[in-house]
C-alpha positions as CSV (number, residue, x, y, z in Angstrom):
1,M,0.0,0.0,0.0
2,K,1.3,3.4,-1.0
3,I,-0.2,6.7,0.2
4,L,0.4,10.0,-1.6
5,L,-0.5,13.0,0.5
6,Y,0.5,16.5,-0.5
7,G,3.3,15.3,-2.7
8,I,4.8,13.1,0.1
9,N,4.7,9.3,-0.3
10,F,4.1,7.0,2.6
11,T,4.9,3.3,2.2
12,P,5.0,0.5,4.7
13,G,8.6,-0.3,5.8
14,A,10.0,-3.7,6.7
15,D,9.5,-2.9,10.4
16,R,5.8,-2.2,9.8
17,H,6.3,1.5,10.3
18,M,5.6,3.9,7.5
19,Q,8.5,5.2,5.5
20,V,8.3,8.8,4.3
21,H,9.5,9.5,0.7
22,G,10.0,13.0,-0.6
23,R,8.9,14.3,-4.0
24,D,12.2,13.0,-5.4
25,G,11.4,9.5,-4.3
26,R,14.2,9.3,-1.8
27,A,13.4,8.2,1.8
28,V,13.4,10.9,4.3
29,D,15.6,9.6,7.2
30,N,16.6,12.9,8.7
31,P,15.0,13.2,12.1
32,A,14.9,17.0,11.9
33,A,13.2,16.9,8.5
34,L,10.7,14.3,9.8
35,E,10.0,16.5,12.9
36,N,9.5,19.5,10.6
37,L,7.0,17.5,8.5
38,R,5.2,16.4,11.6
39,Q,4.9,20.0,12.9
40,Q,3.7,21.3,9.5
41,A,1.0,18.5,9.4
42,L,-0.2,19.4,12.9
43,I,-0.5,23.1,12.0
44,R,-2.4,22.2,8.8
45,F,-4.7,20.0,10.8
46,Q,-5.4,22.6,13.4
47,E,-6.1,25.3,10.7
48,A,-8.2,23.1,8.4
49,F,-10.3,21.0,10.8
50,T,-12.0,23.5,13.1
51,W,-15.5,22.8,14.4
52,P,-17.0,25.9,12.7
53,D,-15.6,24.7,9.4
54,V,-16.6,21.1,9.9
55,L,-20.2,22.0,11.0
56,A,-20.6,24.4,8.1
57,Q,-19.7,21.6,5.7
58,Y,-22.1,19.2,7.4
59,E,-24.9,21.9,7.2
60,A,-24.3,22.4,3.5
61,L,-24.3,18.7,2.9
62,L,-27.5,18.1,4.9
63,T,-29.2,21.1,3.3
64,R,-28.4,19.8,-0.1
65,Y,-29.6,16.2,0.4
66,L,-32.3,16.3,3.0
67,P,-35.8,17.5,2.1
68,G,-37.0,20.5,3.8
């Protein structure tokens, strides 16, 4: 199984942990680079998945598909 997310590839490693591959296909094995990616992902998650945004999307979906 290979997962592509925002241009970064994640593939299962031999030790059952995911390996991170950059856009050039090389494995990212630099702990500082991996920590930077982790921090960026957390910031993106905190910015993109706020309750007001999630609830607004559900409201739009329900308004579109439920009679009323």
